[in-house]
Structure formats: C-alpha cells, structure tokens
KEKOLKE-717594 format. One record per residue (C-alpha): residue in three letters; x, y, z. Coordinates in steps of 0.5 Angstrom, whole numbers, padded with zeros to 4 digits, always signed. Example, Ala and Ser with C-alpha at 12.3 -4.5 7.8 and 13.67 -1.06 7.14 Angstrom:
2
ALA+0025-0009+0016 SER+0027-0002+0014 
This chain:
711
MET+0007+0023-0054 PRO+0011+0028-0058 ALA+0015+0026-0064 GLN+0022+0024-0063 ARG+0027+0030-0064 ARG+0033+0029-0069 THR+0039+0033-0070 PRO+0038+0038-0076 VAL+0044+0037-0081 ILE+0046+0041-0087 GLY+0042+0041-0093 GLN+0036+0039-0088 VAL+0029+0043-0089 LEU+0026+0046-0083 GLY+0019+0049-0085 HIS+0021+0052-0091 TYR+0028+0054-0089 ARG+0034+0050-0092 ILE+0040+0049-0087 VAL+0046+0052-0090 SER+0052+0052-0085 LYS+0053+0052-0078 ILE+0054+0059-0075 GLY+0055+0058-0067 GLU+0052+0054-0061 GLY+0050+0057-0054 GLY+0046+0055-0048 MET+0040+0056-0052 GLY+0041+0051-0058 VAL+0045+0051-0064 VAL+0045+0057-0069 TYR+0045+0056-0077 ARG+0045+0060-0083 ALA+0039+0058-0087 GLN+0036+0060-0094 ASP+0028+0062-0094 GLU+0026+0058-0100 ILE+0020+0062-0101 LEU+0022+0069-0100 HIS+0029+0068-0102 ARG+0033+0071-0097 ASP+0038+0069-0092 VAL+0036+0068-0085 ALA+0039+0066-0078 LEU+0035+0059-0075 LYS+0036+0058-0068 VAL+0034+0050-0066 LEU+0033+0050-0059 ALA+0037+0045-0055 GLU+0032+0040-0051 SER+0035+0042-0044 THR+0031+0049-0046 LEU+0025+0046-0046 VAL+0025+0042-0039 ASN+0017+0042-0039 LYS+0011+0044-0043 SER+0010+0050-0039 ALA+0017+0052-0041 ARG+0016+0051-0048 ASP+0009+0054-0048 HIS+0012+0060-0044 LEU+0018+0061-0049 LEU+0013+0060-0055 HIS+0009+0066-0052 GLU+0015+0070-0051 ALA+0018+0069-0058 ARG+0012+0071-0061 ALA+0011+0077-0057 SER+0018+0079-0059 SER+0017+0078-0066 ALA+0013+0085-0065 LEU+0019+0089-0064 SER+0021+0093-0069 HIS+0027+0097-0068 PRO+0034+0098-0072 ASN+0038+0096-0066 ILE+0034+0089-0064 CYS+0035+0083-0068 THR+0028+0082-0072 ILE+0024+0075-0070 HIS+0021+0073-0077 GLU+0018+0066-0075 VAL+0017+0061-0069 GLY+0016+0054-0072 GLU+0017+0046-0070 SER+0019+0041-0075 SER+0020+0033-0073 GLY+0020+0035-0066 ALA+0025+0041-0067 LEU+0023+0048-0064 TYR+0026+0053-0068 ILE+0026+0061-0068 VAL+0028+0064-0075 MET+0031+0071-0074 GLU+0034+0076-0078 LEU+0041+0074-0080 VAL+0046+0079-0077 GLU+0053+0080-0080 GLY+0058+0082-0075 LYS+0062+0080-0069 SER+0059+0080-0062 LEU+0061+0085-0057 SER+0064+0080-0052 ALA+0069+0079-0058 LEU+0071+0086-0059 ILE+0072+0088-0052 GLY+0080+0087-0051 SER+0083+0086-0044 ALA+0084+0094-0044 GLY+0077+0095-0046 LEU+0074+0099-0051 PRO+0075+0107-0053 VAL+0070+0111-0049 GLU+0067+0113-0056 SER+0066+0106-0057 VAL+0063+0105-0051 LEU+0058+0111-0051 ARG+0056+0109-0059 TYR+0055+0102-0057 GLY+0051+0104-0050 VAL+0047+0109-0053 GLN+0044+0104-0058 ILE+0043+0098-0053 ALA+0040+0103-0048 GLY+0035+0105-0054 ALA+0033+0098-0056 LEU+0032+0097-0048 ALA+0027+0103-0048 HIS+0024+0100-0054 SER+0022+0094-0052 HIS+0021+0096-0045 GLY+0016+0101-0048 ARG+0012+0095-0050 SER+0013+0091-0044 ILE+0018+0086-0046 VAL+0024+0085-0042 HIS+0030+0082-0044 ARG+0032+0078-0038 ASP+0039+0075-0041 LEU+0043+0082-0043 LYS+0050+0080-0044 SER+0056+0082-0048 SER+0055+0076-0052 ASN+0048+0077-0054 VAL+0050+0084-0057 VAL+0053+0084-0065 VAL+0056+0090-0068 THR+0056+0090-0075 PRO+0062+0092-0080 GLU+0058+0099-0080 GLY+0058+0100-0073 LEU+0051+0098-0072 VAL+0049+0095-0066 LYS+0044+0089-0066 VAL+0041+0086-0059 LEU+0039+0079-0060 ASP+0034+0074-0056 PHE+0029+0079-0053 GLY+0025+0076-0048 LEU+0027+0069-0050 ALA+0031+0067-0043 ARG+0027+0062-0040 ARG+0025+0063-0033 LEU+0030+0058-0028 PRO+0026+0054-0023 ARG+0028+0056-0016 GLU+0032+0049-0015 VAL+0036+0051-0020 LEU+0038+0058-0018 GLY+0039+0056-0011 GLU+0044+0050-0014 ALA+0048+0055-0018 THR+0048+0061-0012 GLN+0050+0056-0007 THR+0055+0051-0010 VAL+0063+0052-0010 ALA+0064+0049-0016 PRO+0068+0053-0022 LEU+0063+0058-0025 GLU+0063+0055-0032 GLY+0060+0049-0029 ALA+0054+0052-0026 VAL+0048+0049-0028 GLY+0043+0053-0032 LEU+0047+0060-0031 THR+0053+0059-0035 GLY+0056+0065-0038 THR+0050+0069-0035 LEU+0051+0069-0027 PRO+0056+0075-0028 TYR+0050+0079-0031 MET+0045+0078-0026 ALA+0042+0083-0022 PRO+0042+0082-0014 GLU+0034+0082-0013 VAL+0034+0076-0018 LEU+0040+0072-0014 ARG+0035+0073-0008 GLY+0030+0069-0012 GLU+0025+0075-0013 GLU+0022+0076-0020 GLY+0026+0081-0024 ASP+0023+0086-0028 HIS+0026+0092-0033 ARG+0030+0095-0028 SER+0034+0088-0028 ASP+0036+0089-0035 LEU+0038+0096-0033 TRP+0043+0092-0028 ALA+0045+0088-0034 LEU+0046+0094-0038 GLY+0051+0097-0033 VAL+0055+0090-0033 VAL+0056+0091-0040 LEU+0058+0098-0040 TYR+0063+0097-0035 GLU+0066+0091-0038 ALA+0066+0095-0045 ALA+0070+0100-0041 ALA+0074+0096-0037 GLY+0076+0090-0041 GLN+0073+0086-0035 LEU+0067+0084-0031 PRO+0065+0088-0025 PHE+0064+0082-0020 ARG+0068+0076-0021 GLY+0070+0070-0017 ARG+0073+0063-0018 THR+0066+0060-0017 SER+0059+0062-0018 PHE+0059+0062-0010 GLU+0064+0068-0010 VAL+0061+0071-0016 SER+0054+0071-0013 ALA+0057+0074-0006 ALA+0060+0080-0010 ILE+0054+0082-0014 LEU+0050+0082-0007 ARG+0055+0085-0003 GLU+0061+0088-0006 LEU+0062+0095-0008 LEU+0063+0097-0015 PRO+0071+0097-0017 PRO+0073+0103-0020 LEU+0074+0104-0027 PRO+0081+0106-0030 SER+0082+0114-0030 ARG+0081+0115-0037 ILE+0074+0114-0036 PRO+0070+0120-0035 PRO+0067+0122-0029 SER+0060+0122-0033 LEU+0060+0115-0036 TRP+0063+0113-0029 ALA+0056+0116-0026 ILE+0052+0113-0031 ILE+0055+0106-0030 GLN+0055+0107-0022 ARG+0047+0108-0022 CYS+0045+0102-0027 LEU+0049+0098-0022 ALA+0046+0100-0015 LYS+0044+0094-0011 GLU+0037+0096-0010 PRO+0032+0097-0016 ALA+0029+0103-0013 GLN+0036+0107-0013 ARG+0037+0105-0021 TYR+0035+0109-0027 GLN+0028+0107-0027 ARG+0027+0107-0035 ALA+0032+0105-0040 SER+0030+0112-0044 GLU+0033+0115-0038 VAL+0040+0112-0039 HIS+0039+0113-0046 ALA+0039+0120-0045 ALA+0044+0120-0040 LEU+0049+0117-0045 GLU+0047+0121-0051 ALA+0049+0127-0046 VAL+0056+0125-0045 GLN+0057+0123-0052 SER+0055+0130-0054 ALA+0062+0132-0051 ALA+0066+0129-0056 ILE+0062+0133-0061 ALA+0065+0141-0062 ASN+0060+0146-0060 PRO+0061+0152-0064 GLU+0059+0159-0061 PRO+0053+0161-0064 PRO+0054+0167-0070 THR+0054+0174-0067 ASP+0048+0175-0073 GLN+0044+0169-0070 ARG+0037+0170-0071 GLY+0032+0172-0066 PRO+0031+0178-0061 ARG+0035+0177-0054 THR+0029+0181-0051 THR+0022+0180-0051 VAL+0017+0186-0050 LEU+0010+0184-0047 ARG+0004+0188-0049 GLY-0003+0187-0049 ILE-0003+0185-0041 PRO-0003+0189-0035 HIS+0003+0191-0032 ILE+0005+0194-0025 HIS+0007+0201-0023 VAL+0012+0201-0018 LYS+0015+0206-0013 SER+0020+0206-0008 GLY+0018+0203-0002 ASP+0012+0198-0005 VAL+0011+0191-0003 LEU+0012+0186-0009 LEU+0009+0179-0009 LEU+0012+0174-0015 VAL+0007+0169-0016 GLY+0010+0163-0020 THR+0004+0158-0023 ALA+0004+0152-0027 LYS+0002+0156-0033 GLY+0005+0163-0032 ALA+0008+0168-0027 PHE+0004+0174-0024 LEU+0007+0180-0021 LEU+0003+0184-0015 ARG+0004+0191-0012 SER+0002+0194-0006 THR+0004+0200-0002 ALA+0007+0199+0005 GLU+0000+0198+0008 ARG-0002+0192+0004 SER-0009+0194+0004 SER-0010+0193-0004 TRP-0006+0190-0009 GLU-0005+0191-0017 VAL-0004+0185-0021 GLY+0000+0184-0027 GLY+0001+0179-0032 PRO+0000+0173-0034 TYR+0007+0173-0036 PHE+0010+0167-0040 HIS+0003+0164-0042 GLY+0003+0156-0041 HIS+0010+0156-0038 ALA+0011+0153-0031 VAL+0015+0158-0027 TYR+0018+0154-0021 ALA+0023+0159-0018 MET+0022+0167-0018 ALA+0027+0172-0014 TYR+0028+0180-0014 ASP+0035+0183-0014 GLY+0035+0190-0011 ARG+0043+0189-0009 ASN+0048+0194-0013 GLY+0042+0199-0015 ARG+0039+0194-0019 HIS+0031+0193-0020 ARG+0032+0186-0023 LEU+0026+0180-0023 TRP+0029+0173-0024 ALA+0024+0167-0027 SER+0025+0160-0029 THR+0021+0158-0035 HIS+0019+0151-0036 SER+0016+0148-0042 LEU+0016+0141-0045 LEU+0017+0144-0052 TRP+0022+0149-0051 GLY+0026+0147-0044 THR+0028+0151-0038 PHE+0031+0158-0039 LEU+0032+0163-0033 ARG+0030+0170-0035 SER+0030+0177-0032 SER+0027+0183-0033 ASP+0030+0190-0030 ASP+0023+0194-0031 PHE+0018+0190-0027 GLY+0016+0185-0033 LYS+0015+0190-0039 ILE+0021+0187-0042 TRP+0024+0180-0041 THR+0031+0177-0043 ASN+0030+0172-0049 PRO+0036+0167-0048 LEU+0038+0165-0055 ARG+0041+0159-0051 ALA+0040+0156-0045 ASP+0044+0160-0040 ILE+0044+0154-0035 LYS+0046+0148-0037 PHE+0050+0142-0035 PRO+0057+0141-0038 ALA+0057+0136-0044 ASP+0062+0131-0040 SER+0057+0131-0034 GLY+0052+0126-0037 ALA+0046+0130-0035 SER+0041+0135-0038 LEU+0037+0140-0035 LYS+0030+0139-0033 ASN+0028+0144-0028 ILE+0030+0150-0024 TRP+0027+0150-0017 GLN+0031+0155-0014 VAL+0034+0162-0015 CYS+0038+0165-0009 LEU+0042+0171-0008 GLY+0049+0171-0005 ARG+0051+0175+0001 PRO+0050+0183+0001 GLU+0057+0183+0001 GLU+0057+0179-0006 PRO+0052+0183-0010 ASP+0054+0180-0016 VAL+0053+0173-0014 LEU+0047+0168-0015 TYR+0046+0161-0014 CYS+0041+0156-0018 GLY+0038+0150-0015 VAL+0036+0145-0021 GLU+0034+0138-0023 PRO+0037+0133-0023 ALA+0040+0135-0016 ALA+0046+0140-0018 LEU+0048+0147-0015 PHE+0050+0153-0020 GLU+0053+0159-0019 SER+0054+0166-0022 ARG+0059+0171-0020 ASP+0057+0176-0026 ALA+0050+0178-0024 GLY+0047+0172-0028 GLU+0051+0173-0034 THR+0055+0166-0034 TRP+0054+0160-0030 SER+0058+0154-0027 LEU+0056+0148-0024 VAL+0059+0147-0017 ARG+0063+0140-0019 GLY+0064+0139-0011 LEU+0057+0137-0010 PHE+0055+0134-0017 ASP+0061+0129-0017 HIS+0060+0127-0009 PRO+0061+0120-0008 HIS+0054+0119-0006 ARG+0050+0122-0012 PRO+0050+0115-0016 ARG+0045+0113-0010 TRP+0041+0119-0009 MET+0034+0117-0010 PRO+0029+0121-0014 GLY+0023+0123-0010 ASN+0016+0124-0012 GLY+0018+0131-0015 GLY+0024+0128-0018 LEU+0031+0129-0016 CYS+0032+0136-0014 LEU+0036+0141-0010 HIS+0030+0146-0008 THR+0033+0150-0002 ILE+0040+0154-0002 LEU+0042+0157+0005 PRO+0049+0161+0005 HIS+0051+0162+0012 PRO+0051+0170+0013 ALA+0057+0170+0017 LYS+0062+0164+0015 ASN+0063+0166+0007 GLU+0065+0159+0006 ARG+0059+0155+0009 MET+0053+0154+0006 TYR+0047+0149+0006 VAL+0043+0145+0001 ALA+0037+0141+0001 ILE+0036+0135-0004 SER+0030+0131-0005 ALA+0031+0125-0004 ALA+0038+0126-0001 GLY+0038+0130+0005 VAL+0042+0136+0008 TYR+0049+0137+0005 ARG+0054+0142+0008 THR+0060+0145+0005 ASP+0065+0149+0010 ASP+0070+0150+0004 GLY+0066+0154-0001 GLY+0063+0148-0005 SER+0070+0144-0006 THR+0067+0139-0001 TRP+0060+0137+0002 ARG+0058+0132+0007 ALA+0051+0130+0009 ARG+0048+0133+0015 ASN+0042+0128+0017 ARG+0044+0125+0023 GLY+0037+0124+0027 ILE+0032+0125+0021 ALA+0028+0119+0020 VAL+0027+0116+0013 THR+0020+0112+0014 PHE+0020+0109+0007 MET+0026+0105+0008 PRO+0029+0099+0012 GLU+0034+0103+0015 LYS+0031+0109+0019 TYR+0037+0113+0020 PRO+0041+0113+0014 GLU+0047+0118+0013 PHE+0043+0120+0007 GLY+0037+0119+0003 GLN+0032+0123+0007 CYS+0026+0127+0003 VAL+0027+0134+0006 HIS+0022+0138+0004 LYS+0025+0145+0006 ILE+0030+0148+0011 ALA+0030+0155+0014 LEU+0035+0159+0018 HIS+0035+0166+0022 PRO+0041+0170+0020 ALA+0042+0173+0027 ARG+0042+0165+0030 PRO+0045+0162+0024 GLU+0047+0155+0027 ARG+0040+0154+0029 LEU+0036+0151+0023 PHE+0029+0148+0022 LEU+0027+0143+0017 GLN+0020+0140+0015 ASN+0021+0133+0012 HIS+0017+0128+0009 TRP+0014+0126+0015 GLY+0018+0130+0021 LEU+0019+0137+0024 TYR+0026+0138+0026 ARG+0031+0143+0029 SER+0038+0143+0029 ASP+0042+0147+0034 ASP+0049+0146+0032 GLY+0050+0147+0025 ALA+0046+0141+0022 GLU+0051+0136+0026 THR+0045+0133+0029 TRP+0037+0134+0029 GLN+0032+0133+0034 ASP+0024+0132+0033 ILE+0020+0138+0035 ALA+0013+0136+0032 ASN+0010+0138+0039 GLY+0002+0139+0038 VAL+0001+0139+0030 PRO-0004+0136+0027 SER+0001+0132+0022 ASP+0008+0133+0021 PHE+0008+0132+0014 GLY+0008+0138+0010 PHE+0012+0142+0005 ALA+0012+0150+0006 MET+0017+0153+0012 VAL+0018+0160+0013 MET+0022+0164+0018 HIS+0020+0170+0022 PRO+0025+0175+0019 HIS+0026+0179+0026 ASP+0025+0173+0031 PRO+0030+0167+0031 ASP+0025+0163+0035 CYS+0019+0164+0030 VAL+0017+0159+0025 TYR+0011+0158+0020 ILE+0009+0152+0017 LEU+0003+0149+0013 PRO+0001+0142+0015 VAL-0002+0137+0010 GLU-0006+0131+0012 SER-0001+0125+0010 ASP+0003+0122+0004 GLU-0003+0119+0001 PHE-0008+0125+0002 ARG-0004+0131+0001 CYS-0009+0136+0003 ALA-0010+0141+0009 PRO-0012+0136+0015 ASP-0020+0135+0016 GLY-0021+0140+0011 ARG-0019+0146+0015 LEU-0014+0151+0012 ARG-0009+0153+0018 VAL-0002+0156+0019 TYR+0002+0154+0025 ARG+0006+0158+0028 THR+0012+0157+0034 ARG+0015+0162+0038 ASN+0019+0158+0042 ALA+0023+0154+0037 GLY+0019+0148+0036 ALA+0017+0147+0044 SER+0010+0148+0042 TRP+0005+0150+0036 GLU-0001+0155+0035 PRO-0006+0155+0029 LEU-0007+0161+0026 MET-0014+0161+0022 ARG-0018+0167+0023 GLY-0020+0169+0016 LEU-0018+0162+0013 PRO-0024+0157+0011 GLN-0025+0152+0016 LYS-0029+0147+0012 GLY-0028+0143+0006 ALA-0022+0147+0005 TYR-0018+0141+0002 GLU-0012+0145+0000 THR-0005+0144-0002 VAL+0001+0149-0001 LEU+0008+0147-0004 ARG+0015+0148-0001 ASP+0016+0155-0004 ALA+0009+0157-0004 MET+0009+0161+0002 THR+0013+0167+0004 ALA+0014+0173+0009 ASP+0016+0180+0008 ALA+0021+0184+0012 LEU+0016+0190+0014 ASP+0013+0191+0021 PRO+0008+0188+0023 LEU+0010+0182+0019 GLY+0006+0180+0012 LEU+0005+0173+0011 TYR+0003+0170+0004 PHE+0001+0163+0001 GLY-0002+0160-0005 THR-0005+0154-0006 ARG-0005+0149-0012 SER-0013+0151-0013 GLY-0010+0158-0015 GLN-0012+0162-0009 LEU-0008+0167-0006 TYR-0008+0169+0002 ALA-0005+0174+0006 SER-0004+0177+0013 THR-0001+0183+0015 ASP-0001+0182+0022 GLU+0004+0176+0023 GLY-0002+0171+0021 LYS-0007+0173+0026 THR-0012+0175+0021 TRP-0012+0173+0014 LYS-0016+0175+0007 LYS-0016+0172+0000 ILE-0013+0177-0005 LEU-0013+0173-0011 GLU-0017+0167-0014 GLY-0018+0163-0020 LEU-0010+0163-0021 PRO-0007+0156-0024 SER-0004+0152-0019 VAL+0001+0156-0015 VAL+0008+0153-0014 CYS+0012+0159-0012 VAL+0011+0166-0008 LYS+0016+0170-0007 THR+0016+0178-0004 ALA+0021+0184-0004 VAL+0020+0191-0002 VAL+0023+0196-0007 GLY+0028+0201-0004 GLU+0028+0203+0003 PRO+0022+0200+0006 ARG+0017+0206+0009 VAL+0015+0202+0015 THR+0021+0199+0019 ARG+0021+0195+0025 LYS+0022+0198+0032 PRO+0028+0196+0036 LYS+0026+0191+0041 ALA+0026+0195+0047 ALA+0022+0200+0044 ARG+0017+0195+0042 ASP+0017+0192+0049 ALA+0016+0199+0052 ALA+0010+0200+0047 VAL+0007+0194+0049 ALA+0007+0195+0056 SER+0004+0202+0055 PHE-0001+0200+0051 ARG-0003+0194+0056 ALA-0003+0200+0062 LYS-0007+0204+0058 ARG-0012+0199+0057 SER-0012+0197+0064 THR-0013+0204+0066 GLN-0019+0204+0061 LYS-0022+0198+0064 SER-0022+0200+0071 LYS-0025+0207+0070 LYS-0031+0203+0066 ARG-0032+0199+0072 ARG-0032+0205+0077 GLY-0037+0208+0073 ARG-0041+0202+0073 LEU-0041+0202+0080 
C-alpha cells in the first residue's frame, strides 16, 4: 500500500526543498516556490495532483517522461532539475522562471506582430530542440509559455502531459457540457490537433498544430477554433476553416500559421526547424537591410583556369549538362559525330538548372549553383564558360516579408522571342520569379506565391518545387507552371491570378483520387504549333489535354510503366513525344533493367520502344525530369543523362543511340542549343514527303531489278 498523501504546507520540506510560498495551481497540480537547502537556490516545485496519477502505469509513464525531459538543455526550455517523492507526494523540481505567462500578456486585440514573431521564433526553437531528442510536448498552450521581463521565452512542462484514456477523450469530445467542465481537457482542448481528437496517437506534428494555435491566439487575441461546449470546439477543430486574421498581420505570417493548422499532419510543416526558419525569415523584414557598399570586397566575376574549355563557332550544337557535383559543356558540329568537352565548372556544387540565351545577339549561358555551405546562386557566362558572374549577394531571393527562403533553382526559362529581355525561374519552395532586364534583377510573382491553395500544398519526395514553366507562344497573358506536389496551374492575366488545372489527373497516394490540386506532376510539355494541347508525365500516369489543361485524359497505352520523370516534345511534330519510364515509385529504375526511350507519333494513341544501342540487360538506370532534351536540327537529336553518370545521344530521332560520355557525377539536367543559325534546317513537310516517296520508289525499282537479274 502506498503511503497516505498529505497536502504540502508552507515551511514543509520535500526531499531537501523547503516550500516558501505558493505560486499557482493548474490541472497537473500545485506549483510552489521552494529553497534548495543544499545548493541554496530558489526553484519551482510542482507537486502533482492525485488525479494526475490515475494508476501505476500513468505514474511510471510520467516519471519516465520527466526524467527524459530533464536531459533537455535549451535557453527557451524550463529546465527540470529533479523528480522525487516524499510521504506519497510526487514532485518535480524545475528552474524558477520569473515572468508572466503568454496567455496573460495577450490582450483582446492580440500582440504586435513584432512580439508574435519574437516569441514564436523562440517557441519554435524550443520545439526543434526537443523534437530532435525525440521528446514531444503534448500540451503546448499559451499558459505553458512564460515570458521573462527581458523578453526571454521559457516553455514549461515538456513531455509531462499524460496520455488520456480513450474513454475520457471520448467523453470530452461527445459531451455538450460547457467547455470548462470537460473532464481531463480543461484549458487544453482548443490546442488539440484533429488527429488526437480522432483518437490517433499524436506526434511532433501535433505540437506544430498547437504552435499554430498559439501563434494565431497571439496575433488575433482569441483562439482560432471556439465554441460554447467541448462538442462545438471539437467540431470546429475537425471541420471548420481557419478564420482570417486581422489585416495588420502580414501575409507571410498568416501563411505560416495556416500551414501549421492544416487538418492533415502530412500537409503541415514536417519539422519544427522549418517553422523556426520561416518565422526568422519574416522577422528579418523588420530589420533594415542596407545596400552593400560599392567597394564591397570580392570579385564580381570568376575566371576559370586549369580546366578545358570548349571552342564554339556559329552553327555548333551545345549540350549543357548539370550534375550533382558541377556542370559540363559539350560542343559538336551540326553533324554531331564527335563531342568536345569542357569543365567541370563549379566543383562540388549541384547544378539543377541550365539554359542558353541566344536572343538579341547574346551568347549567354545560365547555371544555378547550389551548395549546403554557400546556398543557391544564379550565374551567367558570355564566353561559353571561361568567365562566370560571381554575385556578391543572392540575385534571386524571397522578400523578407514572405516567410520563405530560397532552397534551390529548378528551372531557367527564356521568355517569348518578342520579349528578348524576359526570363523566368522556377524555385523551391514553389515560386515563380521573373526578370525583365535580361537577368539583372528579379521579382517574385506574388499572384502565384500568395495563392490561397499554397498553405495546403504538400512537398513531394524532392521538395515543394516549381520545375516547369511554359509560356503560351501566342497568348502573352497565358502561362502554365507545374509544381511538385501541387499540380498544374495556369494564368490568363499575366500572373496576377492563377487557377489549378488538374481535372482528370489522379493522385494515387491520397484518399481523394481526383482533387482540385495536390497532384505530383513530374513534367509537362507543349508544341508551339498546337499550344492548346499539352502532355503530362505524372507520379503514376501519362496524360494529354486538348483544351489548354482544362481537362486531362489518360494516354498510357502500351508503356511498361506510366511512372517516370522525363518528357520531351518533338520540336517539329506536335503529335510526337518522348518519355523514359521507370519501373515504380519504390524502384525508380528502367523496367526490367532494359534502358528504353518510348515514343508516340500519334499523340499518345500508341507508344513504341527505341532501344538500339542502349543496354538491355542489367541497366537499372534512372533519368530525372530535366535530364532528357532534344535539339532543333533535322534529323532531330535526342540526349539524356542518367543518375549513374552516363550520357547518351541519338542523331536520328531516337532510332539508334550511342554513349557519348561516362563517369560523370549524377546527371540532373541536360539542355541543348544551336549557336547562331543552324547549318542544317528542316525541309518543309511537302518536300520531306516528296523526298521520302522518291527514296521509296528508287528502292522499289532497285529491288525489282535484282529480282529480274536473279531470274
């Protein structure tokens, strides 16, 4: 039998702690100010309420959690010094924090934005620290956050929230009693995540939901989901949309709160460190960012010596190859029989996007370089790689009030021929940037970035990236973009507004198979001669649209797998498309170890394999979305690179292939260009048809003569 518990009194000694005064009382017990008689310091001593320890299992669990939490050491976490028991009373000794709870500081109008950000950054930092050590708070709320007179946040009670028995949870969510009478959930229910209310086991993402509630409460002065009874509050959490915040709250902070409060855990931030970084980015908007002085140190260009460079003449064909560890340039004549190789450029940097801009008399190469140490930069060269720009600051960056920071540049896209100074970049996190001065300055396309769907976009395996940009060749106000994993979006007003265009595209990994958005599109393509027709390679699925992406139909007719990444449009034939299937989501390699390009010449009605010269045994290769391309010559040249560093080419529209380079780092990007006017031009269709007919007639005559000779 356990010892009879006695209510502690002022002056009593528990262990070696003498109780001095009562600080407060909550659902878990009474908190006292106490004197540590050994170390001679003041501490907070929480004597746990008898109702907290409903059984031995709950008692043991709480002791385990308290001891685990005592290992946390972070400036924004209240330190647990000791867990003890005296005369049947279980107590926890904690750091004594002088200050006010965040709930007491929040007025009816909410806190200033600067305060919301300052406190939010610190709370998110505390969660990131604890989650990194596998400790979930489980009961984060504004009353568990104390702010010291110096403005330092201390989060209390990490890991101490007990696991509620299912029958208690059920009673609390079904009762129509007033909220304050909800058994076991007093003051906590409004912060509980939907999955917890559904009876599922909460995890670190449930803490991020609670953080979103705290941020909303601090910004608005009231809780986001309210009701007169616990039933009404639970129903609001599970089903109601998030009420808008006051107009004084910047869209960037509003976007962070919306994403924290996504109903499904998979649609929230997945790590507290991501919330921390986003809040810090918004916070920086309040800090002046002076322009760098004109005498700032560091060269604005980089001269690359000691590596081979290509020697380019008008009419030459270029291959721009981006890899996980640098970039390579290849050059050939229009016959494309042999290739000169330059590079590697940007040793150790991942180069996911490259482009060649020959408009307005330029000969400009573009390359995005990414490293964990230096970040992401967009660089250019006007002499085919000998000298590259070396930006002193990131030339593409999110505005400070956006709450986002650039992770990678996935696509560099040239504007229309009649707009020779227009460029676009697709980046991660998913956004579109535009330049109207040939890349000197860049601006964020806010119409897409501020789209109301954005808080519910879910990152794919490769992140939340905008990877494909298709300006409409005839309608200057129309453009398509593809985002993984959000789907296809189209603007018809020059980027001011965007609408999801995914009707008919399936999402195999979601309960709703045909949602408005959320598709994991891998690539889209169109032909300028028939711009209302688009082709799409999905995360499982091949599709075609004949009405400007209003609707999509399946065209996976006879391919070994409709999963893949790369998709290339034939530049001269609007019915011809090339793809490179991979076996499955789990095994992203060429099906059956046979490396084959598939081609349709009837807009997807049927597909044929192109394999001559490609390995057909043990070729477990992967070709990524931008690692296949085509030139504009006649006959068409096709090129692709693999993750194993092989580079293949075909100069007869895919009939035969040969390996032109091997031993590269993992290939992530292959682009092509013809410098100046191409030496070989495509004949008009009538001339081509006549030439083919003449060739066939001659061949038939020759065969007839041979047969007569044999007779």
